[in-house]
PyMOL Python script that loads the backbone (N, CA, C, O; Angstrom):
from pymol import cmd

cmd.read_pdbstr("""\
ATOM      1  N   MET A   1     289.621  82.476 141.797  1.00  0.00           N
ATOM      2  CA  MET A   1     288.602  82.948 140.886  1.00  0.00           C
ATOM      3  C   MET A   1     287.493  83.632 141.689  1.00  0.00           C
ATOM      4  O   MET A   1     287.043  83.119 142.713  1.00  0.00           O
ATOM      5  N   PHE A   2     287.071  84.775 141.214  1.00  0.00           N
ATOM      6  CA  PHE A   2     286.027  85.569 141.872  1.00  0.00           C
ATOM      7  C   PHE A   2     284.677  84.890 141.668  1.00  0.00           C
ATOM      8  O   PHE A   2     284.219  84.713 140.539  1.00  0.00           O
ATOM      9  N   LYS A   3     284.051  84.514 142.775  1.00  0.00           N
ATOM     10  CA  LYS A   3     282.717  83.910 142.718  1.00  0.00           C
ATOM     11  C   LYS A   3     281.846  84.652 143.719  1.00  0.00           C
ATOM     12  O   LYS A   3     281.828  84.312 144.902  1.00  0.00           O
ATOM     13  N   PRO A   4     281.120  85.667 143.249  1.00  0.00           N
ATOM     14  CA  PRO A   4     280.306  86.436 144.189  1.00  0.00           C
ATOM     15  C   PRO A   4     279.218  85.575 144.805  1.00  0.00           C
ATOM     16  O   PRO A   4     278.666  84.685 144.157  1.00  0.00           O
ATOM     17  N   LYS A   5     278.917  85.857 146.075  1.00  0.00           N
ATOM     18  CA  LYS A   5     277.867  85.111 146.765  1.00  0.00           C
ATOM     19  C   LYS A   5     276.484  85.608 146.376  1.00  0.00           C
ATOM     20  O   LYS A   5     275.480  84.961 146.676  1.00  0.00           O
ATOM     21  N   CYS A   6     276.431  86.741 145.717  1.00  0.00           N
ATOM     22  CA  CYS A   6     275.153  87.246 145.245  1.00  0.00           C
ATOM     23  C   CYS A   6     275.360  87.809 143.838  1.00  0.00           C
ATOM     24  O   CYS A   6     276.467  88.192 143.460  1.00  0.00           O
ATOM     25  N   THR A   7     274.304  87.847 143.101  1.00  0.00           N
ATOM     26  CA  THR A   7     274.379  88.411 141.764  1.00  0.00           C
ATOM     27  C   THR A   7     273.978  89.880 141.833  1.00  0.00           C
ATOM     28  O   THR A   7     273.425  90.341 142.832  1.00  0.00           O
ATOM     29  N   PHE A   8     274.260  90.593 140.777  1.00  0.00           N
ATOM     30  CA  PHE A   8     273.859  91.988 140.751  1.00  0.00           C
ATOM     31  C   PHE A   8     273.071  92.246 139.477  1.00  0.00           C
ATOM     32  O   PHE A   8     273.222  91.546 138.476  1.00  0.00           O
ATOM     33  N   ASN A   9     272.247  93.243 139.540  1.00  0.00           N
ATOM     34  CA  ASN A   9     271.441  93.652 138.403  1.00  0.00           C
ATOM     35  C   ASN A   9     272.045  94.946 137.878  1.00  0.00           C
ATOM     36  O   ASN A   9     271.943  95.996 138.512  1.00  0.00           O
ATOM     37  N   LYS A  10     272.667  94.858 136.725  1.00  0.00           N
ATOM     38  CA  LYS A  10     273.378  96.007 136.176  1.00  0.00           C
ATOM     39  C   LYS A  10     272.444  97.203 135.977  1.00  0.00           C
ATOM     40  O   LYS A  10     272.829  98.339 136.257  1.00  0.00           O
ATOM     41  N   GLU A  11     271.250  96.964 135.510  1.00  0.00           N
ATOM     42  CA  GLU A  11     270.312  98.068 135.276  1.00  0.00           C
ATOM     43  C   GLU A  11     269.951  98.782 136.577  1.00  0.00           C
ATOM     44  O   GLU A  11     269.823 100.006 136.607  1.00  0.00           O
ATOM     45  N   LYS A  12     269.787  98.008 137.652  1.00  0.00           N
ATOM     46  CA  LYS A  12     269.476  98.621 138.950  1.00  0.00           C
ATOM     47  C   LYS A  12     270.652  99.433 139.470  1.00  0.00           C
ATOM     48  O   LYS A  12     270.464 100.492 140.069  1.00  0.00           O
ATOM     49  N   LEU A  13     271.861  98.942 139.243  1.00  0.00           N
ATOM     50  CA  LEU A  13     273.038  99.696 139.670  1.00  0.00           C
ATOM     51  C   LEU A  13     273.147 101.016 138.908  1.00  0.00           C
ATOM     52  O   LEU A  13     273.495 102.047 139.483  1.00  0.00           O
ATOM     53  N   ILE A  14     272.849 100.972 137.630  1.00  0.00           N
ATOM     54  CA  ILE A  14     272.892 102.205 136.834  1.00  0.00           C
ATOM     55  C   ILE A  14     271.798 103.166 137.306  1.00  0.00           C
ATOM     56  O   ILE A  14     272.020 104.375 137.367  1.00  0.00           O
ATOM     57  N   ARG A  15     270.623 102.633 137.639  1.00  0.00           N
ATOM     58  CA  ARG A  15     269.557 103.491 138.179  1.00  0.00           C
ATOM     59  C   ARG A  15     269.971 104.097 139.515  1.00  0.00           C
ATOM     60  O   ARG A  15     269.647 105.248 139.808  1.00  0.00           O
ATOM     61  N   LEU A  16     270.689 103.320 140.324  1.00  0.00           N
ATOM     62  CA  LEU A  16     271.193 103.855 141.591  1.00  0.00           C
ATOM     63  C   LEU A  16     272.111 105.041 141.329  1.00  0.00           C
ATOM     64  O   LEU A  16     272.052 106.043 142.042  1.00  0.00           O
ATOM     65  N   ALA A  17     272.950 104.933 140.320  1.00  0.00           N
ATOM     66  CA  ALA A  17     273.874 106.028 139.987  1.00  0.00           C
ATOM     67  C   ALA A  17     273.116 107.307 139.629  1.00  0.00           C
ATOM     68  O   ALA A  17     273.622 108.407 139.851  1.00  0.00           O
ATOM     69  N   LEU A  18     271.919 107.175 139.084  1.00  0.00           N
ATOM     70  CA  LEU A  18     271.109 108.348 138.738  1.00  0.00           C
ATOM     71  C   LEU A  18     270.744 109.180 139.965  1.00  0.00           C
ATOM     72  O   LEU A  18     270.486 110.378 139.850  1.00  0.00           O
ATOM     73  N   PHE A  19     270.722 108.548 141.137  1.00  0.00           N
ATOM     74  CA  PHE A  19     270.405 109.265 142.374  1.00  0.00           C
ATOM     75  C   PHE A  19     271.576 110.090 142.894  1.00  0.00           C
ATOM     76  O   PHE A  19     271.440 110.824 143.873  1.00  0.00           O
ATOM     77  N   TYR A  20     272.724 109.968 142.239  1.00  0.00           N
ATOM     78  CA  TYR A  20     273.926 110.679 142.657  1.00  0.00           C
ATOM     79  C   TYR A  20     274.494 111.508 141.506  1.00  0.00           C
ATOM     80  O   TYR A  20     275.593 111.233 141.025  1.00  0.00           O
ATOM     81  N   PRO A  21     273.745 112.525 141.063  1.00  0.00           N
ATOM     82  CA  PRO A  21     274.202 113.318 139.906  1.00  0.00           C
ATOM     83  C   PRO A  21     275.493 114.087 140.163  1.00  0.00           C
ATOM     84  O   PRO A  21     276.201 114.437 139.219  1.00  0.00           O
ATOM     85  N   SER A  22     275.804 114.352 141.416  1.00  0.00           N
ATOM     86  CA  SER A  22     277.069 115.048 141.691  1.00  0.00           C
ATOM     87  C   SER A  22     278.260 114.098 141.557  1.00  0.00           C
ATOM     88  O   SER A  22     279.397 114.549 141.417  1.00  0.00           O
ATOM     89  N   GLU A  23     278.009 112.799 141.598  1.00  0.00           N
ATOM     90  CA  GLU A  23     279.074 111.809 141.477  1.00  0.00           C
ATOM     91  C   GLU A  23     279.212 111.268 140.052  1.00  0.00           C
ATOM     92  O   GLU A  23     280.306 110.890 139.635  1.00  0.00           O
ATOM     93  N   PHE A  24     278.109 111.231 139.309  1.00  0.00           N
ATOM     94  CA  PHE A  24     278.088 110.630 137.979  1.00  0.00           C
ATOM     95  C   PHE A  24     277.552 111.624 136.951  1.00  0.00           C
ATOM     96  O   PHE A  24     276.376 111.988 136.981  1.00  0.00           O
ATOM     97  N   SER A  25     278.411 112.051 136.056  1.00  0.00           N
ATOM     98  CA  SER A  25     277.977 112.943 134.972  1.00  0.00           C
ATOM     99  C   SER A  25     277.219 112.117 133.934  1.00  0.00           C
ATOM    100  O   SER A  25     277.195 110.889 134.009  1.00  0.00           O
ATOM    101  N   LEU A  26     276.605 112.788 132.976  1.00  0.00           N
ATOM    102  CA  LEU A  26     275.919 112.071 131.901  1.00  0.00           C
ATOM    103  C   LEU A  26     276.897 111.182 131.132  1.00  0.00           C
ATOM    104  O   LEU A  26     276.546 110.069 130.739  1.00  0.00           O
ATOM    105  N   MET A  27     278.103 111.660 130.920  1.00  0.00           N
ATOM    106  CA  MET A  27     279.118 110.866 130.227  1.00  0.00           C
ATOM    107  C   MET A  27     279.485 109.633 131.068  1.00  0.00           C
ATOM    108  O   MET A  27     279.643 108.537 130.532  1.00  0.00           O
ATOM    109  N   ASP A  28     279.615 109.819 132.369  1.00  0.00           N
ATOM    110  CA  ASP A  28     279.910 108.694 133.262  1.00  0.00           C
ATOM    111  C   ASP A  28     278.829 107.621 133.154  1.00  0.00           C
ATOM    112  O   ASP A  28     279.129 106.429 133.088  1.00  0.00           O
ATOM    113  N   LEU A  29     277.582 108.053 133.138  1.00  0.00           N
ATOM    114  CA  LEU A  29     276.477 107.095 133.054  1.00  0.00           C
ATOM    115  C   LEU A  29     276.519 106.311 131.747  1.00  0.00           C
ATOM    116  O   LEU A  29     276.168 105.132 131.716  1.00  0.00           O
ATOM    117  N   MET A  30     276.940 106.954 130.682  1.00  0.00           N
ATOM    118  CA  MET A  30     277.029 106.272 129.391  1.00  0.00           C
ATOM    119  C   MET A  30     278.158 105.232 129.414  1.00  0.00           C
ATOM    120  O   MET A  30     278.040 104.180 128.786  1.00  0.00           O
ATOM    121  N   VAL A  31     279.234 105.517 130.122  1.00  0.00           N
ATOM    122  CA  VAL A  31     280.393 104.628 130.187  1.00  0.00           C
ATOM    123  C   VAL A  31     280.179 103.516 131.215  1.00  0.00           C
ATOM    124  O   VAL A  31     280.757 102.436 131.088  1.00  0.00           O
ATOM    125  N   LEU A  32     279.365 103.769 132.214  1.00  0.00           N
ATOM    126  CA  LEU A  32     279.209 102.864 133.342  1.00  0.00           C
ATOM    127  C   LEU A  32     278.775 101.459 132.920  1.00  0.00           C
ATOM    128  O   LEU A  32     279.301 100.480 133.449  1.00  0.00           O
ATOM    129  N   SER A  33     277.865 101.337 132.014  1.00  0.00           N
ATOM    130  CA  SER A  33     277.384 100.024 131.587  1.00  0.00           C
ATOM    131  C   SER A  33     278.518  99.158 131.045  1.00  0.00           C
ATOM    132  O   SER A  33     278.661  97.999 131.436  1.00  0.00           O
ATOM    133  N   ASP A  34     279.316  99.716 130.153  1.00  0.00           N
ATOM    134  CA  ASP A  34     280.446  98.959 129.606  1.00  0.00           C
ATOM    135  C   ASP A  34     281.486  98.667 130.676  1.00  0.00           C
ATOM    136  O   ASP A  34     282.079  97.588 130.696  1.00  0.00           O
ATOM    137  N   GLN A  35     281.706  99.623 131.561  1.00  0.00           N
ATOM    138  CA  GLN A  35     282.705  99.426 132.598  1.00  0.00           C
ATOM    139  C   GLN A  35     282.275  98.317 133.562  1.00  0.00           C
ATOM    140  O   GLN A  35     283.113  97.548 134.033  1.00  0.00           O
ATOM    141  N   LEU A  36     280.985  98.232 133.855  1.00  0.00           N
ATOM    142  CA  LEU A  36     280.493  97.153 134.715  1.00  0.00           C
ATOM    143  C   LEU A  36     280.715  95.791 134.062  1.00  0.00           C
ATOM    144  O   LEU A  36     281.111  94.837 134.733  1.00  0.00           O
ATOM    145  N   ASP A  37     280.465  95.695 132.768  1.00  0.00           N
ATOM    146  CA  ASP A  37     280.692  94.432 132.050  1.00  0.00           C
ATOM    147  C   ASP A  37     282.163  94.027 132.112  1.00  0.00           C
ATOM    148  O   ASP A  37     282.483  92.879 132.418  1.00  0.00           O
ATOM    149  N   THR A  38     283.043  94.961 131.824  1.00  0.00           N
ATOM    150  CA  THR A  38     284.482  94.696 131.834  1.00  0.00           C
ATOM    151  C   THR A  38     284.956  94.346 133.240  1.00  0.00           C
ATOM    152  O   THR A  38     285.805  93.474 133.424  1.00  0.00           O
ATOM    153  N   TYR A  39     284.405  95.024 134.209  1.00  0.00           N
ATOM    154  CA  TYR A  39     284.748  94.819 135.615  1.00  0.00           C
ATOM    155  C   TYR A  39     284.476  93.377 136.044  1.00  0.00           C
ATOM    156  O   TYR A  39     285.330  92.742 136.664  1.00  0.00           O
ATOM    157  N   ILE A  40     283.311  92.868 135.722  1.00  0.00           N
ATOM    158  CA  ILE A  40     282.948  91.501 136.117  1.00  0.00           C
ATOM    159  C   ILE A  40     283.844  90.489 135.418  1.00  0.00           C
ATOM    160  O   ILE A  40     284.291  89.528 136.045  1.00  0.00           O
ATOM    161  N   ILE A  41     284.112  90.685 134.139  1.00  0.00           N
ATOM    162  CA  ILE A  41     285.001  89.780 133.409  1.00  0.00           C
ATOM    163  C   ILE A  41     286.383  89.786 134.053  1.00  0.00           C
ATOM    164  O   ILE A  41     286.990  88.733 134.244  1.00  0.00           O
ATOM    165  N   ASP A  42     286.871  90.963 134.384  1.00  0.00           N
ATOM    166  CA  ASP A  42     288.204  91.090 134.993  1.00  0.00           C
ATOM    167  C   ASP A  42     288.262  90.416 136.358  1.00  0.00           C
ATOM    168  O   ASP A  42     289.224  89.706 136.653  1.00  0.00           O
ATOM    169  N   LEU A  43     287.254  90.625 137.190  1.00  0.00           N
ATOM    170  CA  LEU A  43     287.275  90.041 138.530  1.00  0.00           C
ATOM    171  C   LEU A  43     287.135  88.526 138.505  1.00  0.00           C
ATOM    172  O   LEU A  43     287.712  87.837 139.347  1.00  0.00           O
ATOM    173  N   HIS A  44     286.377  88.003 137.551  1.00  0.00           N
ATOM    174  CA  HIS A  44     286.210  86.552 137.463  1.00  0.00           C
ATOM    175  C   HIS A  44     287.533  85.861 137.150  1.00  0.00           C
ATOM    176  O   HIS A  44     287.706  84.689 137.483  1.00  0.00           O
ATOM    177  N   GLY A  45     288.460  86.557 136.523  1.00  0.00           N
ATOM    178  CA  GLY A  45     289.756  85.982 136.196  1.00  0.00           C
ATOM    179  C   GLY A  45     290.839  86.261 137.224  1.00  0.00           C
ATOM    180  O   GLY A  45     292.001  85.926 136.992  1.00  0.00           O
ATOM    181  N   ASP A  46     290.494  86.859 138.346  1.00  0.00           N
ATOM    182  CA  ASP A  46     291.485  87.267 139.345  1.00  0.00           C
ATOM    183  C   ASP A  46     291.277  86.500 140.651  1.00  0.00           C
ATOM    184  O   ASP A  46     290.280  86.697 141.345  1.00  0.00           O
ATOM    185  N   ASP A  47     292.228  85.624 140.976  1.00  0.00           N
ATOM    186  CA  ASP A  47     292.127  84.805 142.192  1.00  0.00           C
ATOM    187  C   ASP A  47     292.152  85.626 143.477  1.00  0.00           C
ATOM    188  O   ASP A  47     291.668  85.164 144.510  1.00  0.00           O
ATOM    189  N   GLU A  48     292.703  86.828 143.431  1.00  0.00           N
ATOM    190  CA  GLU A  48     292.755  87.667 144.637  1.00  0.00           C
ATOM    191  C   GLU A  48     291.366  88.068 145.125  1.00  0.00           C
ATOM    192  O   GLU A  48     291.204  88.499 146.267  1.00  0.00           O
ATOM    193  N   PHE A  49     290.367  87.924 144.260  1.00  0.00           N
ATOM    194  CA  PHE A  49     289.021  88.344 144.630  1.00  0.00           C
ATOM    195  C   PHE A  49     288.152  87.176 145.093  1.00  0.00           C
ATOM    196  O   PHE A  49     286.939  87.327 145.239  1.00  0.00           O
ATOM    197  N   SER A  50     288.760  86.018 145.323  1.00  0.00           N
ATOM    198  CA  SER A  50     287.989  84.906 145.863  1.00  0.00           C
ATOM    199  C   SER A  50     287.730  85.181 147.345  1.00  0.00           C
ATOM    200  O   SER A  50     288.564  85.776 148.027  1.00  0.00           O
ATOM    201  N   GLY A  51     286.606  84.757 147.822  1.00  0.00           N
ATOM    202  CA  GLY A  51     286.285  84.938 149.225  1.00  0.00           C
ATOM    203  C   GLY A  51     285.672  86.279 149.584  1.00  0.00           C
ATOM    204  O   GLY A  51     285.466  86.560 150.765  1.00  0.00           O
ATOM    205  N   ILE A  52     285.378  87.105 148.607  1.00  0.00           N
ATOM    206  CA  ILE A  52     284.730  88.395 148.880  1.00  0.00           C
ATOM    207  C   ILE A  52     283.317  88.115 149.390  1.00  0.00           C
ATOM    208  O   ILE A  52     282.566  87.356 148.776  1.00  0.00           O
ATOM    209  N   GLU A  53     282.961  88.738 150.523  1.00  0.00           N
ATOM    210  CA  GLU A  53     281.663  88.458 151.120  1.00  0.00           C
ATOM    211  C   GLU A  53     280.721  89.646 151.174  1.00  0.00           C
ATOM    212  O   GLU A  53     279.572  89.490 151.586  1.00  0.00           O
ATOM    213  N   GLY A  54     281.158  90.801 150.781  1.00  0.00           N
ATOM    214  CA  GLY A  54     280.270  91.946 150.840  1.00  0.00           C
ATOM    215  C   GLY A  54     280.870  93.146 150.148  1.00  0.00           C
ATOM    216  O   GLY A  54     282.007  93.115 149.676  1.00  0.00           O
ATOM    217  N   ILE A  55     280.089  94.193 150.098  1.00  0.00           N
ATOM    218  CA  ILE A  55     280.490  95.404 149.384  1.00  0.00           C
ATOM    219  C   ILE A  55     281.719  96.046 150.027  1.00  0.00           C
ATOM    220  O   ILE A  55     282.577  96.579 149.323  1.00  0.00           O
ATOM    221  N   ALA A  56     281.810  95.999 151.356  1.00  0.00           N
ATOM    222  CA  ALA A  56     282.955  96.611 152.042  1.00  0.00           C
ATOM    223  C   ALA A  56     284.250  95.868 151.727  1.00  0.00           C
ATOM    224  O   ALA A  56     285.274  96.491 151.444  1.00  0.00           O
ATOM    225  N   SER A  57     284.206  94.535 151.776  1.00  0.00           N
ATOM    226  CA  SER A  57     285.425  93.773 151.476  1.00  0.00           C
ATOM    227  C   SER A  57     285.787  93.879 149.997  1.00  0.00           C
ATOM    228  O   SER A  57     286.966  93.838 149.645  1.00  0.00           O
ATOM    229  N   LEU A  58     284.792  94.013 149.133  1.00  0.00           N
ATOM    230  CA  LEU A  58     285.066  94.208 147.711  1.00  0.00           C
ATOM    231  C   LEU A  58     285.768  95.538 147.483  1.00  0.00           C
ATOM    232  O   LEU A  58     286.764  95.598 146.761  1.00  0.00           O
ATOM    233  N   ALA A  59     285.263  96.599 148.089  1.00  0.00           N
ATOM    234  CA  ALA A  59     285.888  97.917 147.934  1.00  0.00           C
ATOM    235  C   ALA A  59     287.307  97.919 148.505  1.00  0.00           C
ATOM    236  O   ALA A  59     288.219  98.495 147.912  1.00  0.00           O
ATOM    237  N   GLU A  60     287.486  97.281 149.643  1.00  0.00           N
ATOM    238  CA  GLU A  60     288.811  97.212 150.257  1.00  0.00           C
ATOM    239  C   GLU A  60     289.798  96.480 149.344  1.00  0.00           C
ATOM    240  O   GLU A  60     290.930  96.927 149.158  1.00  0.00           O
ATOM    241  N   LYS A  61     289.362  95.356 148.778  1.00  0.00           N
ATOM    242  CA  LYS A  61     290.228  94.573 147.890  1.00  0.00           C
ATOM    243  C   LYS A  61     290.529  95.341 146.601  1.00  0.00           C
ATOM    244  O   LYS A  61     291.633  95.251 146.063  1.00  0.00           O
ATOM    245  N   MET A  62     289.545  96.094 146.110  1.00  0.00           N
ATOM    246  CA  MET A  62     289.778  96.887 144.898  1.00  0.00           C
ATOM    247  C   MET A  62     290.868  97.930 145.140  1.00  0.00           C
ATOM    248  O   MET A  62     291.730  98.143 144.287  1.00  0.00           O
ATOM    249  N   ILE A  63     290.828  98.564 146.281  1.00  0.00           N
ATOM    250  CA  ILE A  63     291.833  99.578 146.591  1.00  0.00           C
ATOM    251  C   ILE A  63     293.201  98.930 146.799  1.00  0.00           C
ATOM    252  O   ILE A  63     294.215  99.447 146.329  1.00  0.00           O
ATOM    253  N   LYS A  64     293.225  97.803 147.502  1.00  0.00           N
ATOM    254  CA  LYS A  64     294.482  97.103 147.742  1.00  0.00           C
ATOM    255  C   LYS A  64     295.153  96.677 146.431  1.00  0.00           C
ATOM    256  O   LYS A  64     296.376  96.752 146.304  1.00  0.00           O
ATOM    257  N   THR A  65     294.347  96.231 145.456  1.00  0.00           N
ATOM    258  CA  THR A  65     294.891  95.759 144.175  1.00  0.00           C
ATOM    259  C   THR A  65     294.965  96.868 143.128  1.00  0.00           C
ATOM    260  O   THR A  65     295.369  96.631 141.989  1.00  0.00           O
ATOM    261  N   LYS A  66     294.572  98.083 143.523  1.00  0.00           N
ATOM    262  CA  LYS A  66     294.572  99.266 142.658  1.00  0.00           C
ATOM    263  C   LYS A  66     293.600  99.163 141.474  1.00  0.00           C
ATOM    264  O   LYS A  66     293.753  99.868 140.476  1.00  0.00           O
ATOM    265  N   LYS A  67     292.609  98.287 141.593  1.00  0.00           N
ATOM    266  CA  LYS A  67     291.581  98.200 140.551  1.00  0.00           C
ATOM    267  C   LYS A  67     290.644  99.406 140.612  1.00  0.00           C
ATOM    268  O   LYS A  67     289.909  99.681 139.664  1.00  0.00           O
ATOM    269  N   ASN A  68     290.680 100.120 141.736  1.00  0.00           N
ATOM    270  CA  ASN A  68     289.891 101.351 141.817  1.00  0.00           C
ATOM    271  C   ASN A  68     290.393 102.389 140.822  1.00  0.00           C
ATOM    272  O   ASN A  68     289.638 103.269 140.410  1.00  0.00           O
ATOM    273  N   LEU A  69     291.675 102.291 140.429  1.00  0.00           N
ATOM    274  CA  LEU A  69     292.224 103.204 139.428  1.00  0.00           C
ATOM    275  C   LEU A  69     291.804 102.796 138.021  1.00  0.00           C
ATOM    276  O   LEU A  69     291.664 103.640 137.136  1.00  0.00           O
ATOM    277  N   ILE A  70     291.606 101.503 137.826  1.00  0.00           N
ATOM    278  CA  ILE A  70     291.183 100.995 136.522  1.00  0.00           C
ATOM    279  C   ILE A  70     289.675 101.173 136.340  1.00  0.00           C
ATOM    280  O   ILE A  70     289.205 101.476 135.243  1.00  0.00           O
ATOM    281  N   PHE A  71     288.931 100.981 137.418  1.00  0.00           N
ATOM    282  CA  PHE A  71     287.467 101.061 137.376  1.00  0.00           C
ATOM    283  C   PHE A  71     286.966 102.133 138.351  1.00  0.00           C
ATOM    284  O   PHE A  71     286.294 101.803 139.328  1.00  0.00           O
ATOM    285  N   PRO A  72     287.279 103.403 138.104  1.00  0.00           N
ATOM    286  CA  PRO A  72     286.892 104.446 139.063  1.00  0.00           C
ATOM    287  C   PRO A  72     285.382 104.606 139.229  1.00  0.00           C
ATOM    288  O   PRO A  72     284.914 104.933 140.319  1.00  0.00           O
ATOM    289  N   LEU A  73     284.632 104.384 138.184  1.00  0.00           N
ATOM    290  CA  LEU A  73     283.182 104.520 138.307  1.00  0.00           C
ATOM    291  C   LEU A  73     282.599 103.409 139.167  1.00  0.00           C
ATOM    292  O   LEU A  73     281.628 103.626 139.891  1.00  0.00           O
ATOM    293  N   ASN A  74     283.184 102.232 139.090  1.00  0.00           N
ATOM    294  CA  ASN A  74     282.674 101.114 139.874  1.00  0.00           C
ATOM    295  C   ASN A  74     282.940 101.300 141.360  1.00  0.00           C
ATOM    296  O   ASN A  74     282.082 100.978 142.183  1.00  0.00           O
ATOM    297  N   ILE A  75     284.107 101.811 141.718  1.00  0.00           N
ATOM    298  CA  ILE A  75     284.382 102.039 143.136  1.00  0.00           C
ATOM    299  C   ILE A  75     283.481 103.157 143.659  1.00  0.00           C
ATOM    300  O   ILE A  75     283.025 103.105 144.801  1.00  0.00           O
ATOM    301  N   CYS A  76     283.229 104.151 142.839  1.00  0.00           N
ATOM    302  CA  CYS A  76     282.319 105.231 143.229  1.00  0.00           C
ATOM    303  C   CYS A  76     280.904 104.673 143.416  1.00  0.00           C
ATOM    304  O   CYS A  76     280.216 105.024 144.374  1.00  0.00           O
ATOM    305  N   LEU A  77     280.482 103.816 142.508  1.00  0.00           N
ATOM    306  CA  LEU A  77     279.163 103.198 142.614  1.00  0.00           C
ATOM    307  C   LEU A  77     279.095 102.298 143.846  1.00  0.00           C
ATOM    308  O   LEU A  77     278.066 102.262 144.520  1.00  0.00           O
ATOM    309  N   SER A  78     280.160 101.581 144.148  1.00  0.00           N
ATOM    310  CA  SER A  78     280.206 100.741 145.351  1.00  0.00           C
ATOM    311  C   SER A  78     280.031 101.590 146.603  1.00  0.00           C
ATOM    312  O   SER A  78     279.297 101.221 147.520  1.00  0.00           O
ATOM    313  N   ASN A  79     280.707 102.723 146.629  1.00  0.00           N
ATOM    314  CA  ASN A  79     280.579 103.629 147.774  1.00  0.00           C
ATOM    315  C   ASN A  79     279.157 104.163 147.886  1.00  0.00           C
ATOM    316  O   ASN A  79     278.604 104.228 148.984  1.00  0.00           O
ATOM    317  N   CYS A  80     278.566 104.543 146.768  1.00  0.00           N
ATOM    318  CA  CYS A  80     277.185 105.040 146.788  1.00  0.00           C
ATOM    319  C   CYS A  80     276.234 103.961 147.280  1.00  0.00           C
ATOM    320  O   CYS A  80     275.325 104.240 148.062  1.00  0.00           O
ATOM    321  N   TYR A  81     276.438 102.734 146.827  1.00  0.00           N
ATOM    322  CA  TYR A  81     275.590 101.621 147.272  1.00  0.00           C
ATOM    323  C   TYR A  81     275.742 101.394 148.775  1.00  0.00           C
ATOM    324  O   TYR A  81     274.758 101.176 149.482  1.00  0.00           O
ATOM    325  N   TYR A  82     276.970 101.446 149.249  1.00  0.00           N
ATOM    326  CA  TYR A  82     277.232 101.263 150.684  1.00  0.00           C
ATOM    327  C   TYR A  82     276.513 102.335 151.497  1.00  0.00           C
ATOM    328  O   TYR A  82     275.868 102.022 152.497  1.00  0.00           O
ATOM    329  N   PHE A  83     276.615 103.589 151.080  1.00  0.00           N
ATOM    330  CA  PHE A  83     275.941 104.670 151.792  1.00  0.00           C
ATOM    331  C   PHE A  83     274.419 104.563 151.670  1.00  0.00           C
ATOM    332  O   PHE A  83     273.691 104.911 152.600  1.00  0.00           O
ATOM    333  N   TYR A  84     273.952 104.089 150.538  1.00  0.00           N
ATOM    334  CA  TYR A  84     272.515 103.860 150.353  1.00  0.00           C
ATOM    335  C   TYR A  84     272.018 102.824 151.363  1.00  0.00           C
ATOM    336  O   TYR A  84     270.964 103.000 151.974  1.00  0.00           O
ATOM    337  N   GLN A  85     272.785 101.741 151.535  1.00  0.00           N
ATOM    338  CA  GLN A  85     272.408 100.710 152.506  1.00  0.00           C
ATOM    339  C   GLN A  85     272.399 101.267 153.934  1.00  0.00           C
ATOM    340  O   GLN A  85     271.523 100.931 154.731  1.00  0.00           O
ATOM    341  N   LEU A  86     273.372 102.113 154.245  1.00  0.00           N
ATOM    342  CA  LEU A  86     273.398 102.734 155.569  1.00  0.00           C
ATOM    343  C   LEU A  86     272.173 103.612 155.794  1.00  0.00           C
ATOM    344  O   LEU A  86     271.606 103.625 156.886  1.00  0.00           O
ATOM    345  N   GLN A  87     271.768 104.340 154.767  1.00  0.00           N
ATOM    346  CA  GLN A  87     270.583 105.193 154.885  1.00  0.00           C
ATOM    347  C   GLN A  87     269.340 104.353 155.114  1.00  0.00           C
ATOM    348  O   GLN A  87     268.474 104.725 155.906  1.00  0.00           O
ATOM    349  N   LEU A  88     269.246 103.229 154.432  1.00  0.00           N
ATOM    350  CA  LEU A  88     268.089 102.342 154.630  1.00  0.00           C
ATOM    351  C   LEU A  88     268.029 101.825 156.065  1.00  0.00           C
ATOM    352  O   LEU A  88     266.951 101.729 156.650  1.00  0.00           O
ATOM    353  N   LEU A  89     269.176 101.499 156.620  1.00  0.00           N
ATOM    354  CA  LEU A  89     269.213 101.025 158.002  1.00  0.00           C
ATOM    355  C   LEU A  89     268.772 102.103 158.976  1.00  0.00           C
ATOM    356  O   LEU A  89     268.105 101.813 159.969  1.00  0.00           O
ATOM    357  N   GLN A  90     269.138 103.339 158.696  1.00  0.00           N
ATOM    358  CA  GLN A  90     268.757 104.448 159.571  1.00  0.00           C
ATOM    359  C   GLN A  90     267.253 104.696 159.526  1.00  0.00           C
ATOM    360  O   GLN A  90     266.660 105.097 160.528  1.00  0.00           O
ATOM    361  N   TRP A  91     266.640 104.463 158.384  1.00  0.00           N
ATOM    362  CA  TRP A  91     265.204 104.707 158.246  1.00  0.00           C
ATOM    363  C   TRP A  91     264.371 103.643 158.930  1.00  0.00           C
ATOM    364  O   TRP A  91     263.211 103.889 159.264  1.00  0.00           O
ATOM    365  N   LYS A  92     264.939 102.458 159.147  1.00  0.00           N
ATOM    366  CA  LYS A  92     264.169 101.353 159.743  1.00  0.00           C
ATOM    367  C   LYS A  92     263.984 101.529 161.209  1.00  0.00           C
ATOM    368  O   LYS A  92     263.360 100.689 161.858  1.00  0.00           O
TER     369      LYS A  92
END
""", "prot")
cmd.dss("prot")
cmd.show_as("cartoon", "prot")
cmd.util.cbc("prot")
cmd.orient("prot")
């Protein structure tokens, strides 16, 4: 069973997507909220996602299980978040 070590704020993730207009169209942004809800429900029922410790391992597991094909906006958002974190590290 998927038990994330940290919680996420869906509204903040959607706001993050706003910073990447080339990655997320207006239609994508409208769908993203529902897709995030479905994504969490799906992962909580999947034992393969136990032990995930960070965004990189989550993205890797999504690709391995082909959930990136089911939740393409979420994998794109994960990548944007990962690159956002890298940018923050560079600024420090």
